[in-house]
PDB file of the backbone (N, CA, C, O) and the ligand in Angstrom, with CONECT records:
HET     ZN  A 101       1
ATOM      1  N   MET A   1       0.829  -1.167   0.146  1.00  0.00           N
ATOM      2  CA  MET A   1      -0.125   0.021   0.016  1.00  0.00           C
ATOM      3  C   MET A   1       0.882   1.275   0.024  1.00  0.00           C
ATOM      4  O   MET A   1       1.867   1.409   0.750  1.00  0.00           O
ATOM      5  N   PRO A   2       0.469   2.035  -0.816  1.00  0.00           N
ATOM      6  CA  PRO A   2       1.463   3.440  -0.997  1.00  0.00           C
ATOM      7  C   PRO A   2       1.173   4.276   0.276  1.00  0.00           C
ATOM      8  O   PRO A   2       0.100   4.421   0.861  1.00  0.00           O
ATOM      9  N   ILE A   3       2.300   4.751   0.539  1.00  0.00           N
ATOM     10  CA  ILE A   3       2.363   5.708   1.622  1.00  0.00           C
ATOM     11  C   ILE A   3       2.740   6.963   1.141  1.00  0.00           C
ATOM     12  O   ILE A   3       3.840   7.053   0.596  1.00  0.00           O
ATOM     13  N   PHE A   4       1.875   8.158   1.263  1.00  0.00           N
ATOM     14  CA  PHE A   4       2.330   9.357   0.602  1.00  0.00           C
ATOM     15  C   PHE A   4       2.700  10.258   1.790  1.00  0.00           C
ATOM     16  O   PHE A   4       2.185  10.194   2.906  1.00  0.00           O
ATOM     17  N   GLU A   5       3.657  11.100   1.400  1.00  0.00           N
ATOM     18  CA  GLU A   5       4.093  12.241   2.533  1.00  0.00           C
ATOM     19  C   GLU A   5       3.711  13.342   2.037  1.00  0.00           C
ATOM     20  O   GLU A   5       3.833  13.585   0.836  1.00  0.00           O
ATOM     21  N   PHE A   6       3.105  14.310   3.039  1.00  0.00           N
ATOM     22  CA  PHE A   6       2.533  15.452   2.934  1.00  0.00           C
ATOM     23  C   PHE A   6       3.236  16.569   3.665  1.00  0.00           C
ATOM     24  O   PHE A   6       3.861  16.212   4.663  1.00  0.00           O
ATOM     25  N   ARG A   7       3.253  17.773   3.379  1.00  0.00           N
ATOM     26  CA  ARG A   7       3.954  18.796   4.162  1.00  0.00           C
ATOM     27  C   ARG A   7       2.703  19.742   4.191  1.00  0.00           C
ATOM     28  O   ARG A   7       2.105  20.029   3.154  1.00  0.00           O
ATOM     29  N   CYS A   8       2.309  20.245   5.506  1.00  0.00           N
ATOM     30  CA  CYS A   8       1.306  21.192   5.544  1.00  0.00           C
ATOM     31  C   CYS A   8       1.781  22.567   5.283  1.00  0.00           C
ATOM     32  O   CYS A   8       2.806  22.967   5.835  1.00  0.00           O
ATOM     33  N   LEU A   9       1.146  23.271   4.527  1.00  0.00           N
ATOM     34  CA  LEU A   9       1.454  24.499   4.120  1.00  0.00           C
ATOM     35  C   LEU A   9       1.343  25.624   5.096  1.00  0.00           C
ATOM     36  O   LEU A   9       1.898  26.714   4.956  1.00  0.00           O
ATOM     37  N   GLU A  10       0.594  25.277   6.080  1.00  0.00           N
ATOM     38  CA  GLU A  10       0.300  26.145   7.266  1.00  0.00           C
ATOM     39  C   GLU A  10       1.346  26.295   8.323  1.00  0.00           C
ATOM     40  O   GLU A  10       1.833  27.329   8.780  1.00  0.00           O
ATOM     41  N   CYS A  11       1.610  24.933   8.641  1.00  0.00           N
ATOM     42  CA  CYS A  11       2.422  24.937   9.903  1.00  0.00           C
ATOM     43  C   CYS A  11       4.013  23.943   9.573  1.00  0.00           C
ATOM     44  O   CYS A  11       4.852  23.656  10.428  1.00  0.00           O
ATOM     45  N   SER A  12       4.052  23.598   8.179  1.00  0.00           N
ATOM     46  CA  SER A  12       5.058  22.901   7.717  1.00  0.00           C
ATOM     47  C   SER A  12       5.361  21.561   8.522  1.00  0.00           C
ATOM     48  O   SER A  12       6.455  21.026   8.702  1.00  0.00           O
ATOM     49  N   HIS A  13       4.216  21.200   8.919  1.00  0.00           N
ATOM     50  CA  HIS A  13       4.462  19.754   9.508  1.00  0.00           C
ATOM     51  C   HIS A  13       4.285  18.695   8.550  1.00  0.00           C
ATOM     52  O   HIS A  13       3.362  18.646   7.737  1.00  0.00           O
ATOM     53  N   VAL A  14       5.157  17.895   8.670  1.00  0.00           N
ATOM     54  CA  VAL A  14       5.111  16.762   7.601  1.00  0.00           C
ATOM     55  C   VAL A  14       4.640  15.512   8.114  1.00  0.00           C
ATOM     56  O   VAL A  14       5.181  15.069   9.128  1.00  0.00           O
ATOM     57  N   PHE A  15       3.639  14.826   7.522  1.00  0.00           N
ATOM     58  CA  PHE A  15       2.978  13.770   7.936  1.00  0.00           C
ATOM     59  C   PHE A  15       2.589  12.699   6.780  1.00  0.00           C
ATOM     60  O   PHE A  15       2.369  13.004   5.607  1.00  0.00           O
ATOM     61  N   GLU A  16       2.552  11.605   7.234  1.00  0.00           N
ATOM     62  CA  GLU A  16       2.365  10.534   6.133  1.00  0.00           C
ATOM     63  C   GLU A  16       0.928  10.074   6.021  1.00  0.00           C
ATOM     64  O   GLU A  16       0.238  10.066   7.041  1.00  0.00           O
ATOM     65  N   LYS A  17       0.483   9.737   4.996  1.00  0.00           N
ATOM     66  CA  LYS A  17      -0.885   9.045   4.862  1.00  0.00           C
ATOM     67  C   LYS A  17      -0.804   7.791   4.125  1.00  0.00           C
ATOM     68  O   LYS A  17      -0.120   7.715   3.104  1.00  0.00           O
ATOM     69  N   LEU A  18      -1.482   6.776   4.599  1.00  0.00           N
ATOM     70  CA  LEU A  18      -1.435   5.485   4.094  1.00  0.00           C
ATOM     71  C   LEU A  18      -2.798   5.497   3.052  1.00  0.00           C
ATOM     72  O   LEU A  18      -3.899   5.858   3.469  1.00  0.00           O
ATOM     73  N   PHE A  19      -2.621   5.149   1.945  1.00  0.00           N
ATOM     74  CA  PHE A  19      -3.598   5.005   1.094  1.00  0.00           C
ATOM     75  C   PHE A  19      -3.972   3.584   0.701  1.00  0.00           C
ATOM     76  O   PHE A  19      -3.260   2.866  -0.001  1.00  0.00           O
ATOM     77  N   VAL A  20      -5.148   3.241   1.213  1.00  0.00           N
ATOM     78  CA  VAL A  20      -5.516   1.960   0.942  1.00  0.00           C
ATOM     79  C   VAL A  20      -5.751   1.596  -0.614  1.00  0.00           C
ATOM     80  O   VAL A  20      -5.378   0.586  -1.211  1.00  0.00           O
ATOM     81  N   ASN A  21      -6.402   2.593  -1.051  1.00  0.00           N
ATOM     82  CA  ASN A  21      -6.751   2.494  -2.558  1.00  0.00           C
ATOM     83  C   ASN A  21      -6.209   3.993  -3.103  1.00  0.00           C
ATOM     84  O   ASN A  21      -6.564   5.078  -2.643  1.00  0.00           O
ATOM     85  N   SER A  22      -5.336   3.788  -4.116  1.00  0.00           N
ATOM     86  CA  SER A  22      -4.699   5.140  -4.447  1.00  0.00           C
ATOM     87  C   SER A  22      -5.643   6.047  -5.438  1.00  0.00           C
ATOM     88  O   SER A  22      -5.406   7.211  -5.763  1.00  0.00           O
ATOM     89  N   ASN A  23      -6.777   5.245  -5.847  1.00  0.00           N
ATOM     90  CA  ASN A  23      -7.679   6.003  -6.510  1.00  0.00           C
ATOM     91  C   ASN A  23      -8.788   6.556  -5.790  1.00  0.00           C
ATOM     92  O   ASN A  23      -9.674   7.248  -6.294  1.00  0.00           O
ATOM     93  N   GLU A  24      -8.691   6.197  -4.509  1.00  0.00           N
ATOM     94  CA  GLU A  24      -9.757   6.650  -3.428  1.00  0.00           C
ATOM     95  C   GLU A  24      -9.547   8.095  -3.092  1.00  0.00           C
ATOM     96  O   GLU A  24      -8.399   8.516  -2.953  1.00  0.00           O
ATOM     97  N   GLU A  25     -10.565   8.864  -2.957  1.00  0.00           N
ATOM     98  CA  GLU A  25     -10.419  10.242  -2.428  1.00  0.00           C
ATOM     99  C   GLU A  25     -10.665  10.039  -0.866  1.00  0.00           C
ATOM    100  O   GLU A  25     -11.664   9.544  -0.345  1.00  0.00           O
ATOM    101  N   VAL A  26      -9.414  10.583  -0.179  1.00  0.00           N
ATOM    102  CA  VAL A  26      -9.675  10.455   1.130  1.00  0.00           C
ATOM    103  C   VAL A  26      -9.477  11.764   1.780  1.00  0.00           C
ATOM    104  O   VAL A  26      -8.838  12.621   1.170  1.00  0.00           O
ATOM    105  N   ASP A  27      -9.970  12.020   2.988  1.00  0.00           N
ATOM    106  CA  ASP A  27      -9.917  13.194   3.589  1.00  0.00           C
ATOM    107  C   ASP A  27      -8.707  13.411   4.363  1.00  0.00           C
ATOM    108  O   ASP A  27      -8.446  12.661   5.304  1.00  0.00           O
ATOM    109  N   ILE A  28      -7.892  14.446   4.019  1.00  0.00           N
ATOM    110  CA  ILE A  28      -6.627  14.479   4.632  1.00  0.00           C
ATOM    111  C   ILE A  28      -6.689  16.065   5.342  1.00  0.00           C
ATOM    112  O   ILE A  28      -7.109  17.090   4.806  1.00  0.00           O
ATOM    113  N   ASP A  29      -6.252  15.936   6.414  1.00  0.00           N
ATOM    114  CA  ASP A  29      -5.894  17.262   7.110  1.00  0.00           C
ATOM    115  C   ASP A  29      -4.739  17.109   8.048  1.00  0.00           C
ATOM    116  O   ASP A  29      -4.560  16.062   8.670  1.00  0.00           O
ATOM    117  N   CYS A  30      -3.991  18.101   8.147  1.00  0.00           N
ATOM    118  CA  CYS A  30      -2.865  18.303   9.094  1.00  0.00           C
ATOM    119  C   CYS A  30      -3.249  17.767  10.379  1.00  0.00           C
ATOM    120  O   CYS A  30      -4.252  18.149  10.982  1.00  0.00           O
ATOM    121  N   PRO A  31      -2.366  16.784  10.845  1.00  0.00           N
ATOM    122  CA  PRO A  31      -2.643  16.287  12.370  1.00  0.00           C
ATOM    123  C   PRO A  31      -2.159  17.290  13.353  1.00  0.00           C
ATOM    124  O   PRO A  31      -2.352  17.082  14.551  1.00  0.00           O
ATOM    125  N   GLU A  32      -1.531  18.391  12.936  1.00  0.00           N
ATOM    126  CA  GLU A  32      -1.076  19.361  13.888  1.00  0.00           C
ATOM    127  C   GLU A  32      -2.265  20.498  13.983  1.00  0.00           C
ATOM    128  O   GLU A  32      -2.882  20.804  15.004  1.00  0.00           O
ATOM    129  N   CYS A  33      -2.425  21.020  12.733  1.00  0.00           N
ATOM    130  CA  CYS A  33      -3.433  22.183  12.833  1.00  0.00           C
ATOM    131  C   CYS A  33      -4.636  21.994  12.037  1.00  0.00           C
ATOM    132  O   CYS A  33      -5.503  22.845  11.841  1.00  0.00           O
ATOM    133  N   HIS A  34      -4.611  20.821  11.605  1.00  0.00           N
ATOM    134  CA  HIS A  34      -5.973  20.538  10.809  1.00  0.00           C
ATOM    135  C   HIS A  34      -6.241  21.335   9.658  1.00  0.00           C
ATOM    136  O   HIS A  34      -7.397  21.551   9.297  1.00  0.00           O
ATOM    137  N   SER A  35      -5.171  21.819   9.013  1.00  0.00           N
ATOM    138  CA  SER A  35      -5.248  22.546   7.744  1.00  0.00           C
ATOM    139  C   SER A  35      -5.475  21.621   6.617  1.00  0.00           C
ATOM    140  O   SER A  35      -5.067  20.472   6.784  1.00  0.00           O
ATOM    141  N   ARG A  36      -6.039  21.904   5.525  1.00  0.00           N
ATOM    142  CA  ARG A  36      -6.334  21.124   4.483  1.00  0.00           C
ATOM    143  C   ARG A  36      -5.328  21.767   3.367  1.00  0.00           C
ATOM    144  O   ARG A  36      -5.420  21.420   2.190  1.00  0.00           O
ATOM    145  N   SER A  37      -4.416  22.672   3.781  1.00  0.00           N
ATOM    146  CA  SER A  37      -3.649  23.082   2.576  1.00  0.00           C
ATOM    147  C   SER A  37      -2.307  22.296   2.789  1.00  0.00           C
ATOM    148  O   SER A  37      -1.690  22.493   3.836  1.00  0.00           O
ATOM    149  N   PHE A  38      -1.878  21.519   1.964  1.00  0.00           N
ATOM    150  CA  PHE A  38      -0.658  20.745   1.954  1.00  0.00           C
ATOM    151  C   PHE A  38      -0.162  20.456   0.585  1.00  0.00           C
ATOM    152  O   PHE A  38      -0.829  20.479  -0.449  1.00  0.00           O
ATOM    153  N   GLU A  39       1.057  20.189   0.714  1.00  0.00           N
ATOM    154  CA  GLU A  39       1.674  19.655  -0.676  1.00  0.00           C
ATOM    155  C   GLU A  39       2.268  18.285  -0.545  1.00  0.00           C
ATOM    156  O   GLU A  39       2.755  17.923   0.526  1.00  0.00           O
ATOM    157  N   ARG A  40       2.242  17.527  -1.587  1.00  0.00           N
ATOM    158  CA  ARG A  40       2.719  16.255  -1.627  1.00  0.00           C
ATOM    159  C   ARG A  40       4.467  16.518  -1.584  1.00  0.00           C
ATOM    160  O   ARG A  40       5.147  17.357  -2.174  1.00  0.00           O
ATOM    161  N   VAL A  41       4.807  15.557  -0.741  1.00  0.00           N
ATOM    162  CA  VAL A  41       6.357  15.486  -0.559  1.00  0.00           C
ATOM    163  C   VAL A  41       6.669  14.249  -1.227  1.00  0.00           C
ATOM    164  O   VAL A  41       6.199  13.190  -0.812  1.00  0.00           O
ATOM    165  N   VAL A  42       7.466  14.307  -2.281  1.00  0.00           N
ATOM    166  CA  VAL A  42       8.235  13.130  -3.015  1.00  0.00           C
ATOM    167  C   VAL A  42       9.366  12.773  -2.276  1.00  0.00           C
ATOM    168  O   VAL A  42      10.373  13.455  -2.087  1.00  0.00           O
ATOM    169  N   SER A  43       9.070  11.426  -1.793  1.00  0.00           N
ATOM    170  CA  SER A  43      10.199  10.875  -1.004  1.00  0.00           C
ATOM    171  C   SER A  43      11.013  10.006  -1.961  1.00  0.00           C
ATOM    172  O   SER A  43      10.475   9.187  -2.706  1.00  0.00           O
ATOM    173  N   ARG A  44      12.266  10.203  -1.914  1.00  0.00           N
ATOM    174  CA  ARG A  44      13.194   9.360  -2.838  1.00  0.00           C
ATOM    175  C   ARG A  44      13.263   8.027  -2.194  1.00  0.00           C
ATOM    176  O   ARG A  44      13.600   7.058  -2.874  1.00  0.00           O
ATOM    177  N   ALA A  45      12.961   7.893  -0.896  1.00  0.00           N
ATOM    178  CA  ALA A  45      13.149   6.601  -0.261  1.00  0.00           C
ATOM    179  C   ALA A  45      11.936   5.741  -0.264  1.00  0.00           C
ATOM    180  O   ALA A  45      12.028   4.549   0.029  1.00  0.00           O
ATOM    181  N   SER A  46      10.798   6.293  -0.585  1.00  0.00           N
ATOM    182  CA  SER A  46       9.639   5.443  -0.897  1.00  0.00           C
ATOM    183  C   SER A  46       9.788   4.693  -2.144  1.00  0.00           C
ATOM    184  O   SER A  46      10.456   5.107  -3.091  1.00  0.00           O
ATOM    185  N   HIS A  47       9.140   3.554  -2.130  1.00  0.00           N
ATOM    186  CA  HIS A  47       9.364   2.864  -3.500  1.00  0.00           C
ATOM    187  C   HIS A  47       8.250   3.275  -4.375  1.00  0.00           C
ATOM    188  O   HIS A  47       7.105   3.526  -3.998  1.00  0.00           O
ATOM    189  N   VAL A  48       8.725   3.321  -5.641  1.00  0.00           N
ATOM    190  CA  VAL A  48       7.916   3.618  -6.563  1.00  0.00           C
ATOM    191  C   VAL A  48       6.878   2.711  -6.966  1.00  0.00           C
ATOM    192  O   VAL A  48       7.176   1.543  -7.212  1.00  0.00           O
ATOM    193  N   MET A  49       5.540   3.166  -7.075  1.00  0.00           N
ATOM    194  CA  MET A  49       4.491   2.542  -7.590  1.00  0.00           C
ATOM    195  C   MET A  49       4.599   2.267  -9.047  1.00  0.00           C
ATOM    196  O   MET A  49       4.998   3.175  -9.776  1.00  0.00           O
ATOM    197  N   GLY A  50       4.291   1.132  -9.537  1.00  0.00           N
ATOM    198  CA  GLY A  50       4.061   0.984 -10.902  1.00  0.00           C
ATOM    199  C   GLY A  50       2.592   1.479 -11.050  1.00  0.00           C
ATOM    200  O   GLY A  50       1.677   1.156 -10.292  1.00  0.00           O
ATOM    201  N   SER A  51       2.494   2.265 -12.075  1.00  0.00           N
ATOM    202  CA  SER A  51       1.182   2.750 -12.473  1.00  0.00           C
ATOM    203  C   SER A  51       0.614   1.722 -13.704  1.00  0.00           C
ATOM    204  O   SER A  51       1.296   1.503 -14.705  1.00  0.00           O
ATOM    205  N   GLY A  52      -0.422   1.259 -13.540  1.00  0.00           N
ATOM    206  CA  GLY A  52      -0.883   0.496 -14.606  1.00  0.00           C
ATOM    207  C   GLY A  52      -0.514  -0.900 -14.478  1.00  0.00           C
ATOM    208  O   GLY A  52       0.464  -1.247 -13.815  1.00  0.00           O
ATOM    209  N   PRO A  53      -1.370  -1.820 -15.176  1.00  0.00           N
ATOM    210  CA  PRO A  53      -1.050  -3.268 -14.996  1.00  0.00           C
ATOM    211  C   PRO A  53       0.338  -3.618 -16.056  1.00  0.00           C
ATOM    212  O   PRO A  53       0.831  -2.889 -16.916  1.00  0.00           O
ATOM    213  N   GLY A  54       0.638  -4.665 -15.735  1.00  0.00           N
ATOM    214  CA  GLY A  54       1.861  -5.229 -16.575  1.00  0.00           C
ATOM    215  C   GLY A  54       3.089  -4.802 -15.840  1.00  0.00           C
ATOM    216  O   GLY A  54       4.104  -5.370 -16.242  1.00  0.00           O
ATOM    217  N   GLY A  55       3.239  -4.053 -14.985  1.00  0.00           N
ATOM    218  CA  GLY A  55       4.574  -3.580 -14.338  1.00  0.00           C
ATOM    219  C   GLY A  55       5.291  -2.844 -15.382  1.00  0.00           C
ATOM    220  O   GLY A  55       6.443  -3.155 -15.686  1.00  0.00           O
ATOM    221  N   SER A  56       4.611  -1.810 -15.985  1.00  0.00           N
ATOM    222  CA  SER A  56       5.313  -1.041 -16.861  1.00  0.00           C
ATOM    223  C   SER A  56       6.260   0.021 -16.100  1.00  0.00           C
ATOM    224  O   SER A  56       5.979   0.398 -14.962  1.00  0.00           O
ATOM    225  N   ARG A  57       7.301   0.443 -16.733  1.00  0.00           N
ATOM    226  CA  ARG A  57       8.402   1.223 -16.220  1.00  0.00           C
ATOM    227  C   ARG A  57       7.691   2.525 -15.669  1.00  0.00           C
ATOM    228  O   ARG A  57       7.050   3.183 -16.488  1.00  0.00           O
ATOM    229  N   PRO A  58       7.738   2.907 -14.508  1.00  0.00           N
ATOM    230  CA  PRO A  58       7.357   4.250 -14.097  1.00  0.00           C
ATOM    231  C   PRO A  58       8.043   5.346 -14.829  1.00  0.00           C
ATOM    232  O   PRO A  58       9.208   5.242 -15.213  1.00  0.00           O
ATOM    233  N   THR A  59       7.299   6.407 -15.020  1.00  0.00           N
ATOM    234  CA  THR A  59       8.278   7.521 -15.718  1.00  0.00           C
ATOM    235  C   THR A  59       8.823   8.226 -14.661  1.00  0.00           C
ATOM    236  O   THR A  59       8.163   8.632 -13.704  1.00  0.00           O
ATOM    237  N   VAL A  60      10.271   8.416 -14.842  1.00  0.00           N
ATOM    238  CA  VAL A  60      11.015   9.030 -13.773  1.00  0.00           C
ATOM    239  C   VAL A  60      11.265  10.475 -14.440  1.00  0.00           C
ATOM    240  O   VAL A  60      11.786  10.520 -15.554  1.00  0.00           O
ATOM    241  N   THR A  61      10.927  11.562 -13.820  1.00  0.00           N
ATOM    242  CA  THR A  61      11.138  12.819 -14.189  1.00  0.00           C
ATOM    243  C   THR A  61      12.448  13.462 -13.563  1.00  0.00           C
ATOM    244  O   THR A  61      12.466  14.260 -12.625  1.00  0.00           O
ATOM    245  N   GLU A  62      13.396  13.028 -14.167  1.00  0.00           N
ATOM    246  CA  GLU A  62      14.688  13.363 -13.597  1.00  0.00           C
ATOM    247  C   GLU A  62      15.239  14.395 -14.855  1.00  0.00           C
ATOM    248  O   GLU A  62      14.591  14.554 -15.889  1.00  0.00           O
ATOM    249  N   LYS A  63      16.426  15.002 -14.606  1.00  0.00           N
ATOM    250  CA  LYS A  63      16.991  15.734 -15.543  1.00  0.00           C
ATOM    251  C   LYS A  63      17.661  14.778 -16.618  1.00  0.00           C
ATOM    252  O   LYS A  63      18.558  13.960 -16.416  1.00  0.00           O
ATOM    253  N   SER A  64      17.057  15.057 -17.730  1.00  0.00           N
ATOM    254  CA  SER A  64      17.641  14.081 -18.802  1.00  0.00           C
ATOM    255  C   SER A  64      18.504  15.034 -19.653  1.00  0.00           C
ATOM    256  O   SER A  64      18.069  16.110 -20.062  1.00  0.00           O
ATOM    257  N   CYS A  65      19.698  14.600 -19.888  1.00  0.00           N
ATOM    258  CA  CYS A  65      20.673  15.366 -20.777  1.00  0.00           C
ATOM    259  C   CYS A  65      20.046  15.508 -22.184  1.00  0.00           C
ATOM    260  O   CYS A  65      19.618  14.494 -22.736  1.00  0.00           O
ATOM    261  N   ALA A  66      19.972  16.652 -22.762  1.00  0.00           N
ATOM    262  CA  ALA A  66      19.833  16.753 -24.230  1.00  0.00           C
ATOM    263  C   ALA A  66      21.170  16.652 -24.871  1.00  0.00           C
ATOM    264  O   ALA A  66      22.279  16.856 -24.377  1.00  0.00           O
ATOM    265  N   PRO A  67      20.787  16.242 -26.250  1.00  0.00           N
ATOM    266  CA  PRO A  67      22.197  16.367 -26.994  1.00  0.00           C
ATOM    267  C   PRO A  67      22.943  17.712 -26.796  1.00  0.00           C
ATOM    268  O   PRO A  67      22.379  18.786 -27.000  1.00  0.00           O
ATOM    269  N   GLY A  68      24.249  17.612 -26.384  1.00  0.00           N
ATOM    270  CA  GLY A  68      24.865  18.827 -26.378  1.00  0.00           C
ATOM    271  C   GLY A  68      25.239  19.081 -24.990  1.00  0.00           C
ATOM    272  O   GLY A  68      26.064  19.938 -24.675  1.00  0.00           O
ATOM    273  N   ASN A  69      24.552  18.239 -24.066  1.00  0.00           N
ATOM    274  CA  ASN A  69      25.013  18.289 -22.635  1.00  0.00           C
ATOM    275  C   ASN A  69      24.662  19.860 -21.915  1.00  0.00           C
ATOM    276  O   ASN A  69      25.325  20.509 -21.106  1.00  0.00           O
ATOM    277  N   LYS A  70      23.321  20.168 -22.581  1.00  0.00           N
ATOM    278  CA  LYS A  70      23.099  21.611 -21.903  1.00  0.00           C
ATOM    279  C   LYS A  70      22.799  21.567 -20.472  1.00  0.00           C
ATOM    280  O   LYS A  70      22.895  22.572 -19.767  1.00  0.00           O
ATOM    281  N   CYS A  71      22.401  20.311 -19.984  1.00  0.00           N
ATOM    282  CA  CYS A  71      22.069  20.226 -18.666  1.00  0.00           C
ATOM    283  C   CYS A  71      23.246  20.196 -17.840  1.00  0.00           C
ATOM    284  O   CYS A  71      23.109  20.371 -16.629  1.00  0.00           O
ATOM    285  N   MET A  72      24.371  19.999 -18.326  1.00  0.00           N
ATOM    286  CA  MET A  72      25.443  20.032 -17.517  1.00  0.00           C
ATOM    287  C   MET A  72      26.288  21.435 -17.510  1.00  0.00           C
ATOM    288  O   MET A  72      27.344  21.581 -16.895  1.00  0.00           O
ATOM    289  N   THR A  73      25.751  22.275 -18.169  1.00  0.00           N
ATOM    290  CA  THR A  73      26.497  23.494 -18.494  1.00  0.00           C
ATOM    291  C   THR A  73      25.677  24.470 -17.593  1.00  0.00           C
ATOM    292  O   THR A  73      24.492  24.664 -17.865  1.00  0.00           O
ATOM    293  N   LEU A  74      26.224  25.050 -16.601  1.00  0.00           N
ATOM    294  CA  LEU A  74      25.764  26.116 -15.767  1.00  0.00           C
ATOM    295  C   LEU A  74      26.395  27.526 -15.781  1.00  0.00           C
ATOM    296  O   LEU A  74      27.436  27.781 -15.174  1.00  0.00           O
ATOM    297  N   ASP A  75      25.758  28.353 -16.451  1.00  0.00           N
ATOM    298  CA  ASP A  75      26.348  29.533 -16.446  1.00  0.00           C
ATOM    299  C   ASP A  75      25.860  30.474 -15.396  1.00  0.00           C
ATOM    300  O   ASP A  75      25.033  31.336 -15.693  1.00  0.00           O
ATOM    301  N   LEU A  76      26.327  30.356 -14.180  1.00  0.00           N
ATOM    302  CA  LEU A  76      25.732  31.169 -13.197  1.00  0.00           C
ATOM    303  C   LEU A  76      26.794  32.336 -12.845  1.00  0.00           C
ATOM    304  O   LEU A  76      27.980  32.202 -12.541  1.00  0.00           O
ATOM    305  N   PRO A  77      26.025  33.530 -12.974  1.00  0.00           N
ATOM    306  CA  PRO A  77      26.863  34.877 -12.777  1.00  0.00           C
ATOM    307  C   PRO A  77      27.113  34.869 -11.267  1.00  0.00           C
ATOM    308  O   PRO A  77      26.287  34.313 -10.542  1.00  0.00           O
ATOM    309  N   GLY A  78      28.147  35.421 -10.774  1.00  0.00           N
ATOM    310  CA  GLY A  78      28.311  35.614  -9.414  1.00  0.00           C
ATOM    311  C   GLY A  78      29.503  34.967  -8.943  1.00  0.00           C
ATOM    312  O   GLY A  78      30.101  34.224  -9.721  1.00  0.00           O
ATOM    313  N   PRO A  79      29.909  35.137  -7.839  1.00  0.00           N
ATOM    314  CA  PRO A  79      31.291  34.677  -7.345  1.00  0.00           C
ATOM    315  C   PRO A  79      31.101  33.059  -7.239  1.00  0.00           C
ATOM    316  O   PRO A  79      29.990  32.531  -7.222  1.00  0.00           O
ATOM    317  N   THR A  80      32.224  32.406  -7.178  1.00  0.00           N
ATOM    318  CA  THR A  80      32.144  31.044  -6.911  1.00  0.00           C
ATOM    319  C   THR A  80      33.065  30.785  -5.823  1.00  0.00           C
ATOM    320  O   THR A  80      34.102  31.432  -5.677  1.00  0.00           O
ATOM    321  N   LYS A  81      32.583  29.551  -4.819  1.00  0.00           N
ATOM    322  CA  LYS A  81      33.078  29.489  -3.705  1.00  0.00           C
ATOM    323  C   LYS A  81      34.334  28.652  -3.811  1.00  0.00           C
ATOM    324  O   LYS A  81      35.022  28.440  -2.813  1.00  0.00           O
TER     325      LYS A  81
HETATM  326 ZN    ZN A 101      -0.277  22.130   9.912  1.00  0.00          ZN2+
END
């Protein structure tokens, strides 16, 4: 069962929520301040759910280098440490 992490936008409290059914809409509120304003925290440690049957590869949105290695080139103005 997937466990999602959320961070409350009001008090920055991070809490986890276990979803029995990922398609199910559940009532979530912050256990600290009961705010319903929160954002999803993507935890690298949590294991990736396969979406869809057949165990298709999950889409990983990471930096992918375009031809020319533009993603490796950082032209940042300012002093270097
Ligand atoms: Zn809160």
